[in-house]
C-alpha positions as CSV (number, residue, x, y, z in Angstrom):
1,M,43.0,12.1,-72.0
2,K,43.4,8.6,-73.8
3,N,45.0,7.0,-70.1
4,L,41.7,8.6,-68.2
5,V,39.6,6.8,-70.6
6,L,41.4,3.3,-70.2
7,I,41.3,4.0,-66.5
8,L,37.6,4.0,-65.7
9,L,37.0,2.3,-68.3
10,V,39.4,-0.7,-66.3
11,L,37.4,0.8,-62.9
12,M,33.5,0.2,-64.6
13,L,34.9,-3.2,-65.6
14,A,36.0,-4.4,-62.3
15,A,32.8,-3.4,-60.8
16,C,30.8,-4.6,-62.7
17,A,32.7,-7.9,-62.2
18,S,31.7,-8.3,-58.8
19,T,27.9,-9.1,-56.8
20,G,27.1,-8.2,-53.3
21,S,28.5,-6.6,-50.5
22,A,32.3,-7.9,-49.1
23,I,31.3,-9.5,-45.7
24,K,33.1,-8.1,-43.0
25,W,33.6,-10.7,-40.7
26,D,34.3,-8.8,-37.8
27,N,30.3,-7.7,-37.9
28,A,29.2,-11.6,-38.3
29,R,31.3,-12.5,-35.2
30,Q,29.0,-10.9,-33.3
31,V,25.7,-12.4,-34.3
32,K,24.5,-14.5,-32.1
33,V,21.4,-17.2,-31.8
34,G,18.7,-14.9,-30.5
35,M,19.0,-11.9,-32.4
36,T,16.3,-10.5,-33.9
37,E,16.4,-9.9,-37.7
38,S,16.5,-6.3,-37.4
39,Q,19.9,-7.0,-35.1
40,V,20.9,-9.1,-37.8
41,T,20.8,-6.6,-40.3
42,K,21.7,-3.7,-38.3
43,L,25.4,-5.4,-38.1
44,M,25.2,-7.3,-41.9
45,G,23.0,-5.0,-44.1
46,K,21.1,-6.9,-46.3
47,P,21.1,-10.4,-47.2
48,F,21.8,-11.2,-50.9
49,R,18.9,-14.1,-50.7
50,I,16.0,-15.1,-48.2
51,S,14.8,-18.4,-48.6
52,G,12.2,-20.3,-46.6
53,V,12.6,-24.1,-45.6
54,G,10.3,-25.5,-43.8
55,E,8.8,-23.0,-41.4
56,Q,12.3,-21.4,-40.7
57,D,13.5,-18.7,-43.7
58,R,17.6,-19.0,-44.8
59,W,19.2,-15.6,-45.1
60,T,21.9,-16.0,-46.9
61,W,25.1,-13.1,-47.4
62,R,27.5,-13.4,-50.1
63,Y,30.0,-11.6,-52.4
64,V,31.7,-12.9,-55.7
65,N,34.6,-11.5,-57.4
66,L,34.6,-12.5,-61.1
67,Y,37.8,-10.1,-61.3
68,T,40.4,-12.2,-58.5
69,G,37.9,-15.2,-57.9
70,S,37.2,-14.2,-55.1
71,N,34.3,-16.0,-53.1
72,E,32.5,-15.1,-50.1
73,A,29.3,-16.7,-48.0
74,M,27.5,-16.7,-45.1
75,T,23.9,-18.4,-44.4
76,I,21.6,-18.0,-40.9
77,I,18.6,-19.3,-40.1
78,F,15.7,-17.8,-38.4
79,K,12.7,-19.1,-37.0
80,D,10.2,-16.8,-36.0
81,G,12.8,-13.4,-37.0
82,V,15.0,-14.9,-34.1
83,A,18.1,-16.3,-35.3
84,V,18.3,-20.0,-33.9
85,D,21.5,-21.1,-36.4
86,V,24.6,-18.9,-36.7
87,P,28.2,-20.1,-37.8
88,R,31.5,-20.5,-35.9
89,I,33.3,-17.6,-37.3
90,P,37.0,-18.0,-36.9
91,E,39.5,-15.2,-36.2
92,S,41.6,-16.1,-39.2
93,F,39.1,-14.4,-41.4
């Protein structure tokens, strides 16, 4: 019983040590300039943050795991609801 409580405590702490959702890089490679916000959301899920820059919206997906030290981020720029700047994702990701 004591071991079970310890395992549950460790799992709960590990879950609390992360922010956002892990980025699915295979899906990220499918995002192209000209896609709508809805199409991108279907591939990537909800963004971690949306901010406005002039007439453009900057959508950022971010995953930080304090337990492992992993930190991933990806940003797509939209104008009038359409992706206008999409990063190239290397196959090694």
